[in-house]
Structures are given as C-alpha cells and as structure tokens.
C-alpha positions as CSV (number, residue, x, y, z in Angstrom):
1,X,40.4,-17.1,-79.4
2,X,37.2,-16.4,-76.9
3,X,37.1,-20.2,-75.8
4,X,40.6,-19.9,-75.2
5,X,40.7,-16.9,-72.8
6,X,37.7,-17.9,-71.5
7,X,38.5,-21.1,-70.6
8,X,41.9,-20.1,-69.1
9,X,39.8,-17.9,-67.0
10,X,37.4,-20.9,-66.2
11,X,40.3,-23.2,-65.1
12,X,42.2,-19.5,-62.9
13,X,38.5,-19.1,-61.0
14,X,38.1,-23.2,-60.5
15,X,42.1,-23.2,-58.7
16,X,41.5,-20.6,-56.6
17,X,38.1,-22.0,-55.2
18,X,40.2,-24.7,-54.3
19,X,43.5,-23.1,-52.9
20,X,41.2,-20.4,-51.1
21,X,39.3,-24.3,-49.2
22,X,35.7,-25.3,-49.0
23,X,32.8,-22.4,-48.4
24,X,31.4,-22.1,-45.3
25,X,27.6,-23.3,-44.7
26,X,25.6,-20.2,-45.0
27,X,22.2,-20.2,-43.3
28,X,19.2,-18.2,-42.4
29,X,19.1,-16.3,-39.5
30,X,16.1,-17.7,-38.5
31,X,17.2,-21.9,-38.8
32,X,20.9,-20.5,-36.4
33,X,19.0,-17.6,-33.7
34,X,16.1,-17.6,-31.4
35,X,15.0,-14.2,-30.1
36,X,15.9,-14.1,-26.7
37,X,12.3,-12.6,-25.5
38,X,10.2,-15.3,-28.2
39,X,11.2,-18.4,-25.6
40,X,9.6,-20.7,-24.6
41,X,8.1,-21.0,-21.1
42,X,7.5,-24.8,-19.4
43,X,4.6,-25.7,-17.5
44,X,3.0,-28.5,-14.6
45,X,0.2,-29.4,-13.0
46,X,-1.1,-32.8,-12.0
47,X,-4.2,-34.3,-12.7
48,X,-6.1,-37.3,-12.9
49,X,-6.5,-40.3,-15.9
50,X,-9.8,-42.2,-15.9
51,X,-11.3,-44.7,-18.1
52,X,-8.1,-47.3,-18.1
53,X,-8.8,-51.2,-17.9
54,X,-8.0,-52.2,-15.3
55,X,-4.6,-50.5,-15.0
56,X,-4.6,-47.9,-12.8
57,X,-3.3,-47.3,-9.6
58,X,-4.4,-49.5,-6.6
59,X,-5.5,-47.7,-3.9
60,X,-3.3,-49.4,-1.5
61,X,-0.6,-48.4,-3.3
62,X,-1.1,-45.2,-4.3
63,X,-2.8,-43.6,-1.9
64,X,-2.5,-39.9,-3.1
65,X,-4.7,-41.0,-6.3
66,X,-8.1,-41.9,-3.5
67,X,-7.4,-38.9,-2.7
68,X,-7.4,-36.8,-5.2
69,X,-10.7,-38.9,-6.6
70,X,-12.7,-37.9,-3.8
71,X,-12.0,-34.2,-4.2
72,X,-13.0,-34.4,-7.4
73,X,-16.6,-36.3,-6.8
74,X,-16.7,-33.5,-4.2
75,X,-16.0,-30.5,-6.0
76,X,-19.3,-31.9,-8.2
77,X,-21.7,-32.6,-5.5
78,X,-20.7,-36.0,-4.6
79,X,-20.1,-37.6,-1.6
80,X,-17.8,-40.6,-0.9
81,X,-17.7,-39.7,3.2
82,X,-17.8,-43.3,4.7
83,X,-17.4,-45.5,1.4
84,X,-13.9,-47.2,0.0
85,X,-13.4,-47.9,-3.7
86,X,-11.3,-50.9,-5.4
87,X,-11.5,-49.8,-8.9
88,X,-8.3,-50.2,-11.0
89,X,-9.5,-47.8,-14.0
90,X,-7.4,-44.2,-12.3
91,X,-4.4,-43.3,-11.9
92,X,-2.3,-40.7,-10.5
93,X,-1.0,-39.1,-13.4
94,X,1.5,-35.1,-13.7
95,X,1.1,-33.4,-17.0
96,X,3.9,-31.3,-18.6
97,X,4.0,-28.5,-21.3
98,X,5.6,-25.9,-22.7
99,X,3.8,-22.8,-23.4
100,X,5.3,-20.8,-26.7
101,X,6.4,-17.7,-27.0
102,X,3.5,-15.1,-28.4
103,X,1.1,-17.6,-27.6
104,X,-2.4,-16.7,-27.0
105,X,-6.0,-17.4,-25.5
106,X,-7.6,-19.6,-27.3
107,X,-4.8,-21.6,-29.3
108,X,-3.7,-25.4,-27.7
109,X,-1.0,-26.8,-27.5
110,X,-0.4,-30.6,-26.8
111,X,0.8,-32.2,-23.5
112,X,3.0,-35.2,-22.0
113,X,1.0,-37.8,-19.7
114,X,3.6,-39.2,-17.2
115,X,1.8,-41.8,-14.3
116,X,3.2,-41.5,-10.2
117,X,1.5,-44.5,-9.2
118,X,1.4,-48.7,-9.8
119,X,0.0,-48.3,-13.0
120,X,0.5,-50.6,-14.9
121,X,-0.7,-48.5,-18.5
122,X,-2.3,-45.5,-19.0
123,X,-3.7,-47.0,-22.8
124,X,-7.6,-46.3,-23.0
125,X,-7.5,-43.2,-21.1
126,X,-8.5,-40.0,-20.5
127,X,-7.5,-36.9,-19.4
128,X,-9.5,-35.0,-17.0
129,X,-9.4,-31.1,-16.6
130,X,-5.7,-30.6,-15.4
131,X,-5.0,-26.8,-15.0
132,X,-1.2,-26.5,-16.0
133,X,0.5,-23.6,-14.2
134,X,3.6,-21.4,-14.3
135,X,6.7,-21.2,-12.3
136,X,5.0,-17.8,-10.6
137,X,2.5,-20.1,-9.7
138,X,-0.1,-18.6,-12.6
139,X,-2.7,-20.5,-14.3
140,X,-1.9,-20.5,-18.0
141,X,-3.3,-23.4,-19.7
142,X,-6.5,-25.9,-18.8
143,X,-5.7,-29.8,-20.7
144,X,-8.0,-32.0,-20.9
145,X,-8.5,-35.5,-23.7
146,X,-8.0,-38.6,-24.9
147,X,-4.6,-39.7,-24.3
148,X,-2.3,-41.3,-27.5
149,X,-0.3,-44.1,-25.6
150,X,2.5,-45.6,-28.4
151,X,4.1,-48.5,-26.2
152,X,2.4,-52.1,-26.3
153,X,2.2,-53.8,-23.1
154,X,0.8,-58.3,-22.8
155,X,1.3,-59.8,-19.8
156,X,-0.2,-63.7,-19.9
157,X,0.1,-66.5,-17.1
158,X,3.8,-67.5,-18.8
159,X,4.9,-65.2,-20.3
160,X,4.9,-60.8,-20.7
161,X,5.8,-58.8,-24.1
162,X,6.0,-54.9,-23.8
163,X,7.5,-52.8,-27.1
164,X,8.0,-48.9,-25.3
165,X,6.9,-47.4,-22.6
166,X,2.6,-47.8,-22.1
167,X,2.9,-45.3,-18.8
168,X,3.0,-42.3,-20.5
169,X,1.8,-41.0,-22.8
170,X,0.4,-37.4,-25.0
171,X,-1.9,-35.4,-25.6
172,X,-2.6,-33.8,-28.6
173,X,-3.9,-29.8,-29.0
174,X,-4.7,-30.6,-25.6
175,X,-4.6,-27.9,-24.0
176,X,-5.9,-24.3,-24.1
177,X,-3.9,-21.1,-23.4
178,X,-5.6,-19.2,-20.9
179,X,-3.7,-16.4,-19.9
180,X,-1.0,-14.9,-21.8
181,X,2.6,-13.7,-21.1
182,X,2.9,-10.2,-19.4
183,X,5.9,-9.5,-21.8
184,X,4.5,-7.9,-25.3
185,X,6.8,-8.1,-28.3
186,X,5.7,-4.9,-29.6
187,X,6.5,-2.8,-26.2
188,X,10.4,-4.2,-26.3
189,X,13.6,-1.4,-27.2
190,X,15.3,-3.5,-28.6
191,X,16.5,-7.5,-29.7
192,X,18.9,-9.7,-28.9
193,X,19.4,-12.4,-30.7
194,X,21.1,-16.0,-29.0
195,X,23.2,-18.4,-32.2
196,X,21.8,-21.9,-30.9
197,X,25.6,-23.3,-31.1
198,X,27.4,-20.6,-29.8
199,X,30.3,-19.5,-32.3
200,X,32.4,-15.8,-32.6
201,X,33.1,-16.1,-35.9
202,X,29.6,-16.8,-36.3
203,X,27.9,-14.1,-34.2
204,X,30.7,-11.7,-35.5
205,X,29.7,-11.3,-39.4
206,X,25.6,-12.4,-37.6
207,X,26.3,-9.0,-36.6
208,X,27.8,-7.7,-39.7
209,X,24.9,-9.1,-41.9
210,X,22.9,-7.6,-39.7
211,X,24.8,-3.9,-40.3
212,X,25.0,-4.1,-43.8
213,X,21.3,-4.9,-43.9
214,X,20.3,-1.1,-41.4
215,X,23.2,0.8,-44.0
216,X,21.2,-0.2,-46.3
217,X,18.0,0.4,-45.3
218,X,17.9,2.9,-41.8
219,X,21.1,4.7,-43.2
220,X,23.2,3.5,-40.0
221,X,24.6,-0.1,-37.9
222,X,22.1,-1.0,-35.0
223,X,24.0,-4.7,-34.9
224,X,26.8,-5.0,-32.2
225,X,28.0,-8.6,-31.4
226,X,28.6,-8.7,-27.3
227,X,30.2,-12.3,-27.1
228,X,29.5,-16.1,-28.9
229,X,26.0,-16.8,-28.4
230,X,24.8,-12.9,-28.0
231,X,24.3,-10.0,-30.9
232,X,21.4,-7.3,-29.8
233,X,20.0,-5.2,-32.5
234,X,18.8,-1.4,-31.4
235,X,15.3,-0.9,-32.4
236,X,15.5,2.5,-35.3
237,X,13.3,4.8,-34.4
238,X,10.7,5.0,-37.6
239,X,10.5,1.3,-37.5
240,X,8.8,-1.4,-36.6
241,X,9.3,-3.8,-34.8
242,X,8.0,-7.6,-36.4
243,X,8.9,-6.5,-40.2
244,X,12.4,-5.5,-38.8
245,X,12.6,-8.7,-36.5
246,X,10.6,-10.1,-40.3
247,X,13.6,-8.9,-42.8
248,X,16.2,-10.0,-40.5
249,X,15.7,-13.8,-39.7
250,X,15.7,-13.9,-43.1
251,X,19.3,-12.7,-43.9
252,X,22.2,-15.5,-45.1
253,X,24.7,-15.4,-43.5
254,X,28.0,-17.9,-43.0
255,X,27.7,-20.5,-40.1
256,X,31.0,-21.8,-38.5
257,X,31.3,-24.1,-35.1
258,X,35.0,-25.8,-33.9
259,X,35.6,-29.4,-35.3
260,X,33.7,-31.5,-33.0
261,X,33.8,-35.7,-32.9
262,X,30.7,-37.4,-31.0
263,X,31.0,-40.1,-29.7
264,X,28.3,-42.3,-28.5
265,X,29.2,-45.3,-26.9
266,X,26.0,-47.4,-25.9
267,X,25.3,-47.5,-29.1
268,X,28.5,-47.1,-30.8
269,X,27.2,-44.5,-33.5
270,X,30.1,-41.7,-34.6
271,X,30.2,-38.4,-36.2
272,X,32.8,-36.5,-36.9
273,X,32.6,-33.6,-38.1
274,X,33.8,-31.6,-41.3
275,X,36.7,-29.6,-39.8
276,X,38.1,-32.3,-37.9
277,X,42.3,-33.2,-38.7
278,X,44.5,-36.2,-37.9
279,X,48.2,-34.9,-37.0
280,X,49.8,-38.3,-39.0
281,X,49.9,-40.8,-37.1
282,X,50.9,-44.8,-36.7
283,X,48.6,-46.9,-35.5
284,X,48.6,-50.6,-34.3
285,X,45.2,-51.9,-33.2
286,X,44.1,-55.3,-32.6
287,X,41.6,-58.0,-30.5
288,X,42.2,-60.3,-28.2
289,X,39.2,-62.7,-28.1
290,X,38.8,-65.5,-25.2
291,X,36.7,-68.1,-25.2
292,X,36.3,-70.7,-22.2
293,X,34.8,-74.0,-23.3
294,X,33.0,-76.4,-19.9
295,X,33.0,-80.1,-20.9
296,X,32.6,-81.9,-18.0
297,X,32.5,-85.8,-18.5
298,X,31.0,-88.7,-16.3
299,X,33.2,-91.4,-14.9
300,X,31.8,-94.4,-14.1
301,X,33.5,-97.0,-12.2
302,X,34.9,-100.6,-13.2
303,X,31.8,-103.8,-12.3
304,X,31.9,-104.9,-9.6
305,X,33.7,-102.8,-7.3
306,X,32.7,-99.8,-5.1
307,X,33.4,-96.7,-6.4
308,X,30.6,-94.8,-8.2
309,X,30.1,-92.4,-10.7
310,X,31.7,-88.9,-10.8
311,X,31.8,-85.8,-12.9
312,X,35.3,-84.7,-14.5
313,X,35.7,-81.4,-15.1
314,X,36.4,-80.7,-18.9
315,X,38.1,-77.1,-19.7
316,X,39.2,-76.2,-23.7
317,X,40.5,-72.6,-23.5
318,X,40.7,-70.9,-26.3
319,X,42.8,-67.4,-27.5
320,X,42.4,-66.1,-30.9
321,X,44.3,-62.3,-31.4
322,X,43.1,-61.2,-34.5
323,X,44.7,-57.7,-36.6
324,X,47.7,-56.4,-34.8
325,X,48.5,-54.7,-38.3
326,X,50.8,-50.8,-38.1
327,X,48.5,-48.0,-40.4
328,X,49.2,-44.6,-40.9
329,X,46.2,-41.8,-40.8
330,X,47.0,-38.5,-42.0
331,X,44.1,-37.3,-41.5
332,X,44.2,-33.5,-43.7
333,X,40.5,-33.5,-45.3
334,X,37.5,-35.9,-44.2
335,X,37.2,-38.2,-47.0
336,X,41.2,-39.2,-45.8
337,X,40.4,-39.2,-42.2
338,X,37.5,-41.5,-42.7
339,X,39.7,-43.7,-45.4
340,X,42.2,-44.3,-43.5
341,X,40.2,-45.8,-40.2
342,X,38.6,-47.9,-42.6
343,X,41.4,-49.2,-44.0
344,X,42.3,-50.2,-40.6
345,X,39.5,-52.6,-40.5
346,X,38.1,-53.2,-36.9
347,X,34.7,-52.4,-35.2
348,X,33.1,-48.8,-34.4
349,X,33.6,-49.5,-30.5
350,X,37.6,-49.9,-31.2
351,X,37.7,-47.0,-33.8
352,X,36.2,-44.9,-31.2
353,X,38.9,-46.7,-28.9
354,X,41.7,-45.1,-31.5
355,X,40.5,-41.5,-31.3
356,X,40.5,-41.9,-27.5
357,X,43.9,-43.0,-28.4
358,X,44.9,-40.1,-30.6
359,X,43.3,-37.3,-28.5
360,X,45.5,-38.3,-26.0
361,X,48.2,-38.3,-27.9
362,X,46.9,-35.0,-29.0
363,X,47.2,-35.8,-32.4
364,X,43.6,-35.3,-32.9
365,X,42.6,-31.4,-33.9
366,X,39.3,-31.9,-32.6
367,X,36.9,-31.7,-29.7
368,X,35.9,-35.6,-28.4
369,X,32.5,-35.3,-26.8
370,X,31.6,-38.6,-24.6
371,X,28.0,-38.8,-24.7
C-alpha cells in the first residue's frame, strides 16, 4: 500500500512539473551582474617597438617613427643632429590596455600592441617603455616587454603566404600599474548592481533574493530594482561592505531573457533561444541554379579557299530547380522547431531566409537579430 501511495505521489508531482513547464535557469548573482563601481577603465599610449628583422616602418613613409626615435635617443643622451637613418627594425605602435577595478600599484596587466605605420610584422620585437594614460590624462601604468604575435607571414619572389595578423600582438603581464584609481570601494555608501543582459524579470528576482537575505541577516530589506538593468543596494549601518558584497554575489537567482534568434549571414551561424516559438505556418522553399558554360568552336575554311579561320561561340545554359515542397512548421517548443526546419532539408542560408520570411509574416514570436 505504501509503495502504491508513493508511486502515485511521484506521478502526481511529475504531472505538476510538466504542467508548470521548464524551470528557469539558475545562476549566481556574480555570474549575471557586475558592480557599477567595479568596471574596467581603458588606457592608451604611444610607443616604439625595436628589434624587428627588417619588417619595421620605412622612415620615408612613416616620418613620425623617425621623430619618435630621435626624441627617445635624445632623452637617453644620444644626439642625432644632422644624421639620417634607413633602418627598418623599428616601428611606431599604439598600446592599449584595460585597467581592472580595484587594481593596486605594483600589479601587472596585459597590453595590446598595434602598428601605426607601414610595418609588415611585429614578430620578434620588443616594446620600449611606454606610459599608458586614462581619459583624464593621468598616467596609470607603464608597459614594456617582448611582443607575442600569433600571425605568420612568408614572402617569396612569386608567392606570399599569410595566416592571421602580424601587425598586432600582445605583451602578457607587460604593464605595471603605477597609480590607483581615485575612488575606493570602502568609501561607497551603497552598491549598484548592473545586469549584463538587461531584463525586468531577472532584475526584480535579484532584488527579491537580496531582500530575503537582508531580512534574515539585518531584519530589513535593502535592495530595490530601479529598471531592467540596475539594482540598488543600500548599505546597512553596521555592515562591512566587502563582506556584504561577498554574501550577495553568491546568492542564486533565476534568470530570464526575451526570446531571441541570432543570425550571422556571413558565416551562416544560427542561434535559437529556448523560448523561441513559431505560430503554425506553411513554408515552401526552392532553390534555382543556373549554370552557364562557354565552349567556343574553331571553324576552319575549306581547302584552297579565301576564307579565314574563325571562332564560333557556343553557350550551354543549364537551369535546375530543387525543392518546392510545402512543409508545416509548428514551433511550440525548441525541439519541434528544429525538427520542422530540418524536415525542409535546406542549408543554413536557406534557413536564414525562411526565418526572415516567417518574421515578416508575423509568425515568429521572438526577436530576430541579424549580424
């Protein structure tokens, strides 16, 4: 009797779960949101790369490279007044980096280097000491080190082979932070969490989860959802801000997002979200292939005649049409939608055209994003 009761109870629970539909994906707050005061800051600088094997800037085409080299040598106590150089082992570059939040002086960050002149490759080069400034004009880091280039280029007399980009590279841990940001995390009076994928359902759910934690820990709610992206968190009087953020970012919430279909027409990539639905529609797709072949014929004149050899054009045109069958699409779920698209038997570019037509017809219950 007990086994029968448990079996019936499990069956009833399973029916309720199926009726309720699939559960929303769960994630920690730190995985779906970021701290507003903890954003990155972009740095930029101008520098020189030396040690190139004849692949650097030509001084005639890139005069700023020669000016920079002269200024650098003059700062090192070497005078180049009245001299000229034609070396191609130096290149002018633009150096960029992202200053992470709460970075302290002495820590290292990666930098990206890109050529400004007509250098053909930065492989084997070394970035000379370059100061990196922020938007306020202050210097926050200094970069120097060997450049790592992933691209490969080989030239010959009659052929050229290139894979990847050889005029840009990275210097791992190439910059040392010399100045910290003016603002401090401990000085903040409140916290603002920003969702990486804005959504009102997720924003409200995050605020509710934080308030449940605050009610048990501090006895009062502290979070408020202000819009689809921002959640305001007030700091309790006796709370430590670092410990408060550590507890909040590990709370698990249910995330939601609007139904979306992302299409990349260049690569033929199609990404369909789980909540995408299609109203019942009938789709007919056919491809038309036209093949033109030119096969000219040489016509010879008769013997001992005054005729000349001529070329007579001959063109064969082959027209072939495939498909044209009518298929019913009823995308009540992602599985049925994919099965219906596969039943038509078209290539990705054809599926892209079908999805665009279905969206125009008003049967696609999702946002269509074209890249």
